[in-house]
C-alpha positions as CSV (number, residue, x, y, z in Angstrom):
1,M,7.8,12.4,-1.8
2,A,7.3,16.0,-0.9
3,T,6.2,16.8,-4.5
4,A,3.9,13.7,-4.7
5,K,0.2,14.5,-5.0
6,S,-2.1,13.0,-2.3
7,L,-5.2,10.9,-3.2
8,A,-8.2,10.6,-1.0
9,T,-10.7,7.7,-0.8
10,D,-13.6,7.2,1.4
11,E,-11.3,5.3,4.0
12,Y,-7.8,6.8,3.5
13,K,-5.6,9.8,2.6
14,L,-2.8,8.5,0.5
15,F,0.6,9.6,-0.6
16,P,2.1,7.4,-3.4
17,S,5.4,5.9,-3.1
18,P,8.1,7.4,-5.6
19,R,9.1,3.7,-6.4
20,N,5.5,2.9,-7.6
21,V,5.3,1.7,-11.2
22,H,1.5,2.2,-11.0
23,R,-0.1,4.9,-9.1
24,V,-3.6,3.3,-8.9
25,V,-5.5,2.3,-5.9
26,F,-6.5,-1.2,-6.8
27,E,-9.5,-3.2,-5.5
28,H,-7.7,-5.4,-3.0
29,Q,-6.1,-3.6,-0.1
30,V,-4.0,-4.3,2.9
31,F,-3.4,-1.6,5.5
32,L,-0.2,-2.1,7.5
33,P,0.0,0.1,10.8
34,Y,3.8,0.5,10.2
35,P,4.4,4.1,8.8
36,Y,8.3,3.8,8.8
37,M,8.8,0.2,7.7
38,L,10.6,-0.2,4.3
39,I,8.6,-2.6,2.2
40,D,10.1,-4.0,-0.7
41,M,7.2,-4.9,-3.0
42,E,9.4,-6.5,-5.7
43,S,10.6,-9.2,-3.1
44,Y,7.1,-10.6,-3.1
45,Y,7.1,-11.7,-6.7
46,L,3.4,-10.7,-7.4
47,K,1.9,-11.7,-10.6
48,G,-0.5,-8.7,-11.0
49,R,-0.1,-5.0,-10.6
50,Y,0.4,-3.4,-7.2
51,S,0.9,0.0,-5.7
52,L,2.1,1.2,-2.2
53,F,1.1,4.3,-0.4
54,A,1.8,6.1,2.8
55,A,-1.6,6.2,4.3
56,C,-3.8,7.9,7.0
57,R,-6.8,5.8,7.9
58,L,-9.6,8.4,8.4
59,V,-11.7,6.5,10.8
60,D,-9.2,6.7,13.5
61,N,-6.4,8.9,11.9
62,K,-3.9,5.9,12.1
63,M,-0.9,6.4,10.2
64,G,0.6,3.4,8.2
65,Q,1.1,2.2,4.8
66,L,-1.5,0.8,2.3
67,V,-0.6,-2.0,-0.3
68,T,-3.1,-2.2,-3.0
69,L,-3.3,-5.1,-5.4
70,E,-5.0,-5.9,-8.6
71,D,-5.3,-9.7,-8.0
72,V,-6.9,-11.4,-5.0
73,A,-4.4,-14.2,-5.1
74,D,-1.5,-11.6,-4.7
75,E,-3.4,-10.2,-1.7
76,V,-3.4,-13.7,0.0
77,K,0.3,-14.2,-1.0
78,F,1.3,-10.7,0.4
79,K,-0.5,-11.4,3.7
80,S,1.1,-14.7,4.1
81,K,4.6,-13.6,3.5
82,F,4.4,-10.1,5.3
83,V,6.4,-10.1,8.5
84,P,6.7,-6.8,10.4
85,D,10.1,-5.7,11.7
């Protein structure tokens, strides 16, 4: 991850997960305030593309992770199945 390039949006500073297949910030986003939690995206069996980033939310400098999803149905599915450790 040390060699990964950071991305910046209006809301976040992002560092892509090395396990990402797609390093795209998709339209549907879920910020998770758990910077050290291991999130296995494949276990959610999402239909569309997705990506996971280590994130710093710029408004309050809160560290966490940002899940971005191509499909709104996947966002709903992820939110319903996600349980923090």
